[in-house]
All heavy atoms as an XYZ file, in Angstrom:
718
protein
N       4.907     33.979    -21.349
C       5.713     32.955    -21.970
C       6.281     32.059    -20.848
O       7.008     32.591    -19.963
C       6.848     33.533    -22.825
C       7.680     32.412    -23.404
C       6.234     34.362    -23.941
N       5.973     30.797    -20.927
C       6.490     29.877    -19.908
C       7.492     28.949    -20.493
O       7.394     28.479    -21.658
C       5.318     29.026    -19.373
C       4.327     29.824    -18.586
C       3.051     30.176    -19.131
C       4.534     30.259    -17.282
C       2.149     30.888    -18.412
C       3.644     30.978    -16.578
C       2.400     31.293    -17.126
O       1.525     32.007    -16.412
N       8.503     28.581    -19.685
C       9.489     27.615    -20.101
C       8.900     26.190    -19.896
O       7.846     26.059    -19.184
C      10.786     27.723    -19.291
O      10.495     27.444    -17.900
C      11.345     29.160    -19.385
N       9.564     25.190    -20.400
C       9.176     23.814    -20.123
C       9.157     23.539    -18.649
O       8.241     22.794    -18.132
N      10.140     24.019    -17.920
C      10.255     23.820    -16.477
C       9.048     24.484    -15.771
O       8.505     23.922    -14.846
C      11.580     24.366    -15.969
C      11.744     24.059    -14.502
C      13.156     24.536    -14.016
O      13.977     24.941    -14.744
N      13.361     24.414    -12.688
N       8.731     25.703    -16.203
C       7.551     26.357    -15.638
C       6.292     25.505    -15.809
O       5.460     25.408    -14.883
C       7.334     27.738    -16.240
C       8.419     28.761    -15.946
O       9.098     28.597    -14.851
O       8.625     29.671    -16.729
N       6.093     24.960    -16.994
C       4.906     24.205    -17.277
C       4.846     22.931    -16.433
O       3.820     22.548    -15.943
C       4.816     23.855    -18.761
C       4.559     25.035    -19.682
C       4.666     24.626    -21.151
C       3.241     25.685    -19.383
N       6.017     22.282    -16.306
C       6.086     21.087    -15.418
C       5.718     21.444    -13.989
O       4.991     20.713    -13.306
C       7.453     20.421    -15.434
C       7.708     19.592    -16.690
C       9.030     18.825    -16.592
N      10.195     19.663    -16.485
C      10.831     20.245    -17.505
N      10.402     20.062    -18.725
N      11.881     20.999    -17.306
N       6.240     22.590    -13.512
C       5.981     23.030    -12.129
C       4.450     23.295    -11.959
O       3.860     22.914    -10.960
C       6.774     24.277    -11.828
C       6.590     24.794    -10.427
C       7.577     25.920    -10.160
N       7.359     26.464     -8.853
C       6.793     27.634     -8.584
N       6.364     28.389     -9.558
N       6.645     28.014     -7.297
N       3.849     23.980    -12.961
C       2.418     24.294    -12.847
C       1.577     23.005    -12.930
O       0.574     22.918    -12.184
C       2.030     25.273    -14.054
C       2.571     26.665    -13.883
C       2.225     27.455    -15.180
C       1.898     27.350    -12.717
N       1.978     22.021    -13.736
C       1.229     20.762    -13.774
C       1.345     20.059    -12.406
O       0.380     19.490    -11.946
C       1.697     19.870    -14.900
C       1.169     20.243    -16.262
C       1.454     19.216    -17.303
N       2.890     19.020    -17.585
C       3.569     19.649    -18.515
N       2.998     20.500    -19.300
N       4.849     19.386    -18.689
N       2.531     20.076    -11.849
C       2.762     19.423    -10.515
C       1.871     20.158     -9.476
O       1.219     19.479     -8.665
C       4.244     19.560    -10.175
C       4.618     18.849     -8.881
C       4.489     17.476     -8.771
C       5.178     19.547     -7.873
C       4.844     16.818     -7.599
C       5.565     18.912     -6.670
C       5.376     17.536     -6.549
N       1.856     21.430     -9.472
C       1.035     22.179     -8.496
C      -0.428     21.867     -8.703
O      -1.160     21.618     -7.726
C       1.316     23.713     -8.658
C       2.732     24.048     -8.126
C       0.225     24.489     -7.910
C       3.173     25.453     -8.451
N      -0.900     21.781     -9.927
C      -2.262     21.472    -10.225
C      -2.613     20.078     -9.679
O      -3.648     19.848     -9.074
C      -2.553     21.540    -11.722
C      -3.968     21.276    -12.098
C      -4.150     21.426    -13.592
C      -5.604     21.120    -13.948
N      -5.818     21.203    -15.433
N      -1.726     19.086     -9.897
C      -1.969     17.765     -9.365
C      -2.000     17.748     -7.934
O      -2.847     17.081     -7.298
C      -0.880     16.792     -9.909
C      -1.146     15.372     -9.350
C      -0.373     14.330    -10.042
N      -0.897     14.286    -11.416
C      -0.394     13.506    -12.362
N       0.672     12.776    -12.071
N      -0.892     13.526    -13.555
N      -1.094     18.449     -7.261
C      -1.072     18.500     -5.767
C      -2.343     19.072     -5.228
O      -2.910     18.675     -4.229
C       0.155     19.291     -5.261
C       1.519     18.674     -5.542
C       2.607     19.604     -5.050
C       1.659     17.321     -4.952
N      -2.835     20.150     -5.951
C      -4.073     20.756     -5.510
C      -5.226     19.750     -5.639
O      -6.078     19.661     -4.715
C      -4.370     21.981     -6.373
C      -5.603     22.738     -5.958
C      -5.771     23.991     -6.836
C      -7.064     24.691     -6.454
N      -7.293     25.856     -7.322
N      -5.322     19.052     -6.700
C      -6.360     18.031     -6.907
C      -6.279     16.944     -5.813
O      -7.260     16.332     -5.448
C      -6.242     17.390     -8.261
C      -6.627     18.270     -9.447
C      -6.306     17.581    -10.766
C      -8.085     18.662     -9.331
N      -5.032     16.655     -5.361
C      -4.891     15.620     -4.348
C      -5.167     16.166     -2.942
O      -5.186     15.449     -1.954
C      -3.440     15.063     -4.368
C      -3.128     14.271     -5.619
C      -1.577     13.959     -5.706
C      -3.951     12.989     -5.719
N      -5.437     17.434     -2.834
C      -5.864     18.032     -1.567
C      -4.777     18.607     -0.699
O      -5.002     18.938      0.442
N      -3.577     18.769     -1.274
C      -2.524     19.390     -0.441
C      -2.744     20.853     -0.297
O      -3.326     21.497     -1.155
C      -1.163     19.144     -1.117
C      -0.454     17.828     -0.706
C      -1.120     16.652     -1.246
C       0.996     17.899     -1.058
N      -2.338     21.372      0.861
C      -2.539     22.814      1.096
C      -1.381     23.611      0.479
O      -0.389     23.042      0.027
C      -2.476     23.076      2.656
O      -1.149     22.790      3.152
C      -3.521     22.259      3.393
N      -1.611     24.904      0.384
C      -0.541     25.784     -0.167
C       0.731     25.695      0.687
O       1.854     25.723      0.139
C      -1.032     27.240     -0.240
C      -2.101     27.499     -1.270
C      -2.579     28.945     -1.191
C      -1.562     27.227     -2.666
N       0.567     25.547      2.007
C       1.732     25.428      2.895
C       2.512     24.172      2.565
O       3.726     24.170      2.458
C       1.295     25.479      4.363
C       2.422     25.128      5.291
C       0.663     26.811      4.753
N       1.753     23.066      2.351
C       2.447     21.810      2.015
C       3.164     21.901      0.645
O       4.297     21.434      0.497
C       1.444     20.665      2.030
C       0.937     20.357      3.406
C      -0.283     19.433      3.443
O      -1.098     19.449      2.420
O      -0.478     18.754      4.439
N       2.502     22.520     -0.276
C       3.122     22.712     -1.599
C       4.406     23.549     -1.518
O       5.392     23.239     -2.154
C       2.146     23.348     -2.598
C       0.981     22.442     -2.978
S      -0.015     23.288     -4.177
C      -1.641     22.781     -3.683
N       4.277     24.593     -0.738
C       5.478     25.491     -0.532
C       6.580     24.720      0.113
O       7.760     24.869     -0.275
C       5.036     26.661      0.327
C       6.160     27.573      0.761
C       6.516     28.612     -0.283
C       7.416     29.687      0.251
N       8.799     29.363      0.206
N       6.291     23.838      1.071
C       7.329     23.058      1.723
C       8.035     22.137      0.672
O       9.273     22.053      0.660
C       6.669     22.205      2.799
C       7.679     21.291      3.499
C       6.983     20.343      4.507
O       5.788     20.187      4.467
O       7.738     19.800      5.363
N       7.216     21.535     -0.192
C       7.834     20.684     -1.237
C       8.660     21.481     -2.194
O       9.741     21.041     -2.608
C       6.740     19.907     -1.999
C       5.905     18.923     -1.174
C       4.740     18.396     -2.026
C       6.747     17.795     -0.651
N       8.203     22.691     -2.528
C       8.970     23.510     -3.410
C      10.259     23.956     -2.797
O      11.357     23.986     -3.416
C       8.139     24.798     -3.769
C       8.845     25.797     -4.627
C       9.114     25.369     -6.038
O       8.423     24.431     -6.487
O       9.894     26.019     -6.732
N      10.234     24.305     -1.504
C      11.459     24.667     -0.744
C      12.460     23.531     -0.732
O      13.657     23.723     -0.916
C      11.151     25.136      0.648
C      10.389     26.419      0.731
O      10.357     27.148     -0.299
O       9.763     26.781      1.771
N      11.987     22.322     -0.483
C      12.872     21.158     -0.447
C      13.525     20.989     -1.808
O      14.751     20.758     -1.940
C      12.116     19.877     -0.059
C      11.648     19.959      1.413
C      12.977     18.600     -0.274
C      10.708     18.867      1.814
N      12.753     21.114     -2.886
C      13.323     20.979     -4.223
C      14.357     22.032     -4.529
O      15.367     21.768     -5.089
C      12.155     21.009     -5.277
C      12.729     20.740     -6.683
C      13.020     19.438     -7.084
C      13.039     21.805     -7.507
C      13.548     19.223     -8.324
C      13.550     21.556     -8.831
C      13.799     20.279     -9.190
O      14.380     20.016    -10.440
N      14.022     23.295     -4.144
C      14.994     24.395     -4.376
C      16.291     24.214     -3.670
O      17.342     24.551     -4.220
C      14.369     25.717     -3.999
C      13.328     26.246     -4.988
C      12.773     27.547     -4.532
N      11.621     27.863     -5.325
C      11.555     28.898     -6.149
N      12.592     29.655     -6.280
N      10.475     29.110     -6.863
N      16.244     23.632     -2.517
C      17.499     23.350     -1.746
C      18.269     22.198     -2.356
O      19.468     22.315     -2.533
C      17.153     23.049     -0.262
C      16.596     24.341      0.424
C      18.401     22.531      0.522
C      15.974     24.043      1.773
N      17.646     21.121     -2.646
C      18.346     19.856     -2.999
C      18.405     19.650     -4.540
O      19.166     18.793     -4.994
C      17.662     18.657     -2.361
C      17.714     18.706     -0.872
N      18.883     18.470     -0.152
C      16.770     19.019      0.054
C      18.603     18.613      1.134
N      17.317     19.001      1.311
N      17.552     20.386     -5.260
C      17.534     20.299     -6.754
C      17.267     18.881     -7.256
O      17.807     18.474     -8.315
C      18.866     20.807     -7.388
C      19.192     22.210     -7.025
C      18.262     23.146     -7.646
C      18.817     24.592     -7.411
N      17.758     25.569     -7.224
N      16.574     18.063     -6.451
C      16.218     16.669     -6.864
C      14.935     16.269     -6.240
O      14.576     16.672     -5.147
C      17.352     15.698     -6.466
O      16.948     14.353     -6.852
C      17.602     15.739     -4.946
N      14.212     15.419     -6.940
C      12.959     14.932     -6.441
C      13.170     13.822     -5.383
O      12.272     13.465     -4.674
C      12.094     14.380     -7.517
C      11.413     15.495     -8.314
O      11.193     16.581     -7.801
N      11.107     15.260     -9.566
N      14.403     13.307     -5.263
C      14.685     12.252     -4.285
C      14.425     12.732     -2.900
O      14.093     11.917     -2.004
C      16.100     11.769     -4.428
C      16.344     10.934     -5.676
C      17.740     10.384     -5.788
C      17.905      9.607     -7.056
N      19.192      8.962     -7.183
N      14.539     13.994     -2.604
C      14.232     14.552     -1.308
C      12.769     14.976     -1.156
O      12.210     14.971     -0.097
C      15.148     15.751     -0.996
C      16.583     15.404     -0.962
C      16.954     14.623      0.244
C      18.464     14.420      0.361
N      18.844     13.740      1.559
N      12.165     15.328     -2.307
C      10.799     15.775     -2.328
C       9.816     14.649     -2.193
O       8.810     14.682     -1.440
C      10.498     16.543     -3.648
C       9.024     16.920     -3.756
C      11.368     17.805     -3.726
N      10.073     13.522     -2.895
C       9.092     12.438     -2.940
C       8.788     11.785     -1.636
O       7.627     11.545     -1.325
C       9.539     11.384     -3.975
C       9.557     11.900     -5.432
C      10.102     10.827     -6.336
C       8.222     12.430     -5.846
N       9.759     11.576     -0.730
C       9.446     11.015      0.587
C       8.542     11.978      1.405
O       7.573     11.490      2.043
C      10.769     10.804      1.309
C      11.752     10.720      0.190
C      11.255     11.598     -0.882
N       8.756     13.253      1.288
C       7.880     14.188      2.013
C       6.513     14.227      1.375
O       5.499     14.320      2.069
C       8.533     15.598      1.969
C       7.877     16.568      2.877
C       8.062     16.090      4.325
C       7.621     17.104      5.300
N       7.698     16.608      6.664
N       6.435     14.144      0.051
C       5.118     14.077     -0.637
C       4.389     12.827     -0.184
O       3.164     12.922      0.094
C       5.342     14.044     -2.145
C       4.088     13.871     -2.986
C       3.086     14.968     -2.620
C       4.452     13.945     -4.476
N       5.058     11.716     -0.032
C       4.397     10.502      0.402
C       3.823     10.699      1.832
O       2.715     10.257      2.105
C       5.376      9.313      0.500
C       5.585      8.560     -0.832
C       6.649      7.513     -0.647
C       4.266      8.011     -1.358
N       4.554     11.371      2.711
C       4.030     11.712      4.026
C       2.768     12.517      4.004
O       1.800     12.205      4.691
C       5.092     12.523      4.842
C       6.240     11.689      5.347
C       7.248     12.602      6.076
O       6.862     13.581      6.736
O       8.442     12.307      6.034
N       2.768     13.521      3.175
C       1.578     14.392      3.006
C       0.379     13.597      2.466
O      -0.737     13.755      2.944
C       1.857     15.578      2.091
C       2.761     16.620      2.683
N       2.536     17.164      3.942
C       3.904     17.217      2.209
C       3.475     18.064      4.176
N       4.321     18.110      3.195
N       0.658     12.726      1.477
C      -0.398     11.927      0.867
C      -0.967     10.901      1.855
O      -2.197     10.657      1.903
C       0.082     11.263     -0.404
C       0.393     12.169     -1.539
C       0.976     11.412     -2.730
C      -0.814     12.974     -1.976
N      -0.093     10.294      2.688
C      -0.545      9.347      3.682
C      -1.413     10.069      4.733
O      -2.468      9.534      5.166
C       0.625      8.684      4.334
C       1.280      7.661      3.446
C       2.622      7.155      3.971
O       2.975      7.412      5.134
O       3.286      6.399      3.200
N      -1.033     11.249      5.115
C      -1.825     12.039      6.133
C      -3.151     12.428      5.471
O      -4.184     12.329      6.110
C      -1.025     13.296      6.530
C      -1.799     14.080      7.606
C      -0.995     15.187      8.257
N      -0.212     16.023      7.315
C       1.125     15.966      7.152
N       1.849     15.075      7.878
N       1.764     16.725      6.296
N      -3.148     12.805      4.203
C      -4.365     13.113      3.532
C      -5.309     11.922      3.456
O      -6.527     12.056      3.653
C      -4.051     13.614      2.119
C      -5.230     14.073      1.342
C      -5.703     15.477      1.786
N      -6.793     15.859      0.968
C      -7.930     16.301      1.440
N      -8.136     16.385      2.727
N      -8.948     16.611      0.638
N      -4.766     10.716      3.178
C      -5.595      9.514      3.110
C      -6.235      9.247      4.468
O      -7.349      8.851      4.544
C      -4.756      8.303      2.665
C      -4.373      8.322      1.209
S      -5.788      8.171      0.088
C      -6.361      6.536      0.548
N      -5.451      9.450      5.544
C      -5.960      9.257      6.896
C      -7.118     10.207      7.165
O      -8.152      9.819      7.746
C      -4.877      9.461      7.963
O      -3.916      8.411      7.840
N      -6.950     11.458      6.775
C      -8.000     12.434      6.928
C      -9.268     12.049      6.185
O     -10.369     12.202      6.676
C      -7.578     13.836      6.499
C      -6.424     14.414      7.332
C      -5.805     15.672      6.691
O      -6.188     16.059      5.588
O      -4.910     16.231      7.366
N      -9.075     11.539      4.973
C     -10.229     11.147      4.133
C     -10.886      9.927      4.779
O     -12.141      9.909      4.859
C      -9.754     10.795      2.700
C      -9.363     12.036      1.982
C     -10.841     10.030      1.946
C      -8.613     11.886      0.661
N     -10.142      9.002      5.308
C     -10.733      7.818      5.969
C     -11.581      8.277      7.179
O     -12.641      7.765      7.381
C      -9.641      6.855      6.443
C      -9.058      6.074      5.243
O      -9.665      5.989      4.207
O      -7.932      5.531      5.450
N     -11.088      9.224      7.939
C     -11.836      9.773      9.062
C     -13.126     10.444      8.615
O     -14.174     10.227      9.212
C     -10.941     10.775      9.840
C      -9.893     10.111     10.632
C      -8.983     11.155     11.376
O      -9.472     12.255     11.633
O      -7.836     10.808     11.672
N     -13.040     11.217      7.542
C     -14.216     11.914      7.015
C     -15.213     10.898      6.549
O     -16.420     11.106      6.737
C     -13.837     12.860      5.952
C     -13.165     14.164      6.467
C     -12.791     15.126      5.432
N     -13.916     15.557      4.682
C     -13.843     16.172      3.522
N     -12.669     16.343      2.931
N     -14.930     16.537      2.869
N     -14.782      9.880      5.844
C     -15.684      8.864      5.339
C     -16.380      8.180      6.506
O     -17.613      7.951      6.448
C     -14.943      7.869      4.441
C     -15.828      6.647      4.124
C     -14.518      8.518      3.105
N     -15.653      7.851      7.493
C     -16.214      7.234      8.739
C     -17.293      8.096      9.358
O     -18.365      7.636      9.705
N     -16.964      9.420      9.460
C     -17.921     10.363     10.030
C     -19.160     10.475      9.160
O     -20.270     10.517      9.642
C     -17.281     11.735     10.169
O     -16.230     11.698     11.114
N     -18.979     10.498      7.870
C     -20.129     10.607      6.985
C     -20.981      9.349      6.981
O     -22.223      9.439      6.969
C     -19.653     10.887      5.533
C     -19.097     12.289      5.288
C     -18.480     12.406      3.903
C     -20.184     13.355      5.469
N     -20.391      8.200      7.096
C     -21.145      6.916      7.233
C     -21.960      6.971      8.539
O     -23.131      6.566      8.521
C     -20.233      5.747      7.190
C     -19.686      5.393      5.836
C     -18.819      4.171      5.827
C     -18.374      3.858      4.469
N     -17.511      2.666      4.441
N     -21.362      7.436      9.592
C     -22.083      7.477     10.859
C     -23.243      8.485     10.765
O     -24.338      8.197     11.221
C     -21.148      7.940     11.992
C     -21.777      7.991     13.345
C     -20.790      8.384     14.386
C     -21.452      8.506     15.750
N     -20.562      9.008     16.787
N     -22.974      9.628     10.136
C     -24.049     10.612      9.944
C     -25.191     10.005      9.099
O     -26.367     10.218      9.394
C     -23.503     11.872      9.311
C     -24.500     12.991      8.957
C     -25.234     13.447     10.182
C     -23.761     14.134      8.244
N     -24.858      9.292      8.061
C     -25.820      8.679      7.186
C     -26.738      7.707      7.992
O     -27.938      7.661      7.849
C     -25.188      7.955      6.050
C     -26.184      7.354      5.034
C     -25.489      6.636      3.917
C     -26.515      6.044      2.990
N     -25.914      5.397      1.824
N     -26.065      6.893      8.830
C     -26.815      5.956      9.698
C     -27.780      6.692     10.602
O     -28.940      6.318     10.781
C     -25.827      5.125     10.519
O     -24.997      4.359      9.599
C     -26.564      4.141     11.420
N     -27.297      7.834     11.221
C     -28.130      8.591     12.118
C     -29.309      9.221     11.352
O     -30.474      9.234     11.846
C     -27.311      9.722     12.796
C     -26.302      9.149     13.774
C     -25.357     10.214     14.303
O     -25.650     11.432     14.090
O     -24.402      9.842     14.973
N     -29.069      9.696     10.134
C     -30.141     10.269      9.366
C     -31.220      9.227      8.990
O     -32.411      9.460      9.110
C     -29.573     10.940      8.042
C     -28.817     12.219      8.401
C     -30.702     11.224      7.026
C     -28.062     12.837      7.271
N     -30.736      8.049      8.550
C     -31.679      6.959      8.250
C     -32.500      6.551      9.454
O     -33.755      6.358      9.346
C     -30.933      5.732      7.690
C     -30.285      5.915      6.330
C     -29.418      4.717      5.990
C     -31.362      6.070      5.237
N     -31.896      6.518     10.605
C     -32.638      6.164     11.839
C     -33.662      7.249     12.175
O     -34.803      6.953     12.480
C     -31.624      6.045     12.990
O     -32.327      5.864     14.165
N     -33.281      8.512     12.039
C     -34.185      9.603     12.292
C     -35.340      9.640     11.365
O     -36.475      9.863     11.728
C     -33.400     10.905     12.308
C     -34.150     12.047     13.014
C     -34.508     11.957     14.317
C     -34.473     13.161     12.291
C     -35.145     12.996     14.963
C     -35.129     14.226     12.905
C     -35.501     14.090     14.265
O     -36.148     15.174     14.843
N     -35.067      9.292     10.053
C     -36.116      9.222      9.057
C     -37.124      8.157      9.397
O     -38.356      8.371      9.278
C     -35.549      8.896      7.677
C     -34.895     10.098      6.987
C     -34.330      9.695      5.680
O     -33.737      8.629      5.483
N     -34.450     10.582      4.651
N     -36.628      7.058      9.867
C     -37.563      5.948     10.259
C     -38.421      6.356     11.440
O     -39.624      6.077     11.474
C     -36.772      4.663     10.632
C     -36.152      3.965      9.395
C     -37.199      3.591      8.386
O     -38.228      3.048      8.731
O     -36.980      3.911      7.179
N     -37.830      7.034     12.411
C     -38.651      7.528     13.512
C     -39.678      8.506     13.084
O     -40.832      8.462     13.584
C     -37.714      8.203     14.575
C     -36.833      7.211     15.351
C     -35.949      7.962     16.322
C     -35.000      6.935     17.007
N     -34.073      7.599     17.924
N     -39.375      9.371     12.183
C     -40.294     10.359     11.664
C     -41.462      9.607     10.910
O     -42.647      9.946     11.137
C     -39.628     11.382     10.745
C     -38.704     12.297     11.569
C     -40.624     12.227     10.005
C     -37.782     13.190     10.761
N     -41.070      8.632     10.069
C     -42.073      7.925      9.347
C     -43.047      7.162     10.360
O     -44.251      7.127     10.060
C     -41.453      6.917      8.413
C     -40.768      7.566      7.201
C     -40.035      6.539      6.363
C     -39.270      7.179      5.283
N     -38.473      6.213      4.439
N     -42.465      6.552     11.392
C     -43.297      5.859     12.386
C     -44.296      6.859     13.044
O     -45.464      6.538     13.230
C     -42.412      5.242     13.469
C     -41.673      4.030     12.938
O     -41.992      3.514     11.833
O     -40.684      3.586     13.569
N     -43.790      8.004     13.389
C     -44.649      9.068     14.006
C     -45.792      9.515     13.085
O     -46.926      9.692     13.447
C     -43.858     10.270     14.513
C     -43.049      9.979     15.713
C     -42.451     11.211     16.270
C     -41.685     10.835     17.556
N     -41.569     11.910     18.456
N     -45.460      9.622     11.784
C     -46.449     10.020     10.834
C     -47.536      8.966     10.653
O     -48.700      9.250     10.473
C     -45.777     10.342      9.475
C     -45.009     11.641      9.409
C     -44.215     11.747      8.095
C     -45.914     12.852      9.623
N     -47.107      7.683     10.709
C     -48.055      6.619     10.538
C     -48.959      6.512     11.747
O     -50.118      6.095     11.679
C     -47.348      5.280     10.297
C     -46.752      5.197      8.917
C     -45.989      3.881      8.681
O     -45.782      3.165      9.601
N     -45.496      3.710      7.439
N     -48.464      6.851     12.951
C     -49.218      6.779     14.175
C     -50.307      7.887     14.158
O     -51.441      7.713     14.694
C     -48.301      7.031     15.444
C     -47.385      5.893     15.748
C     -46.425      6.252     16.842
O     -46.548      7.326     17.452
O     -45.517      5.468     17.137
N     -49.975      9.021     13.617
C     -50.868     10.138     13.668
C     -51.851     10.124     12.580
O     -52.981     10.455     12.560
């Protein structure tokens, strides 16, 4: 049996998980909330985590684009060799 507050907390955790926050980051937010009993202290920290996550995603996207370019180039080289032979 869950209270309304429990359900809100679980929905918040589920959303944070979908956004890619780690358990450590979620625990940090929970600790801040338990100390201050307000989201006014939690939300700025959450923004920091989300901004860091966006930066990580941007880096990964850049790396994946570079990898895709390398794969396409290698495919072309293989196709050229096959046509030569």
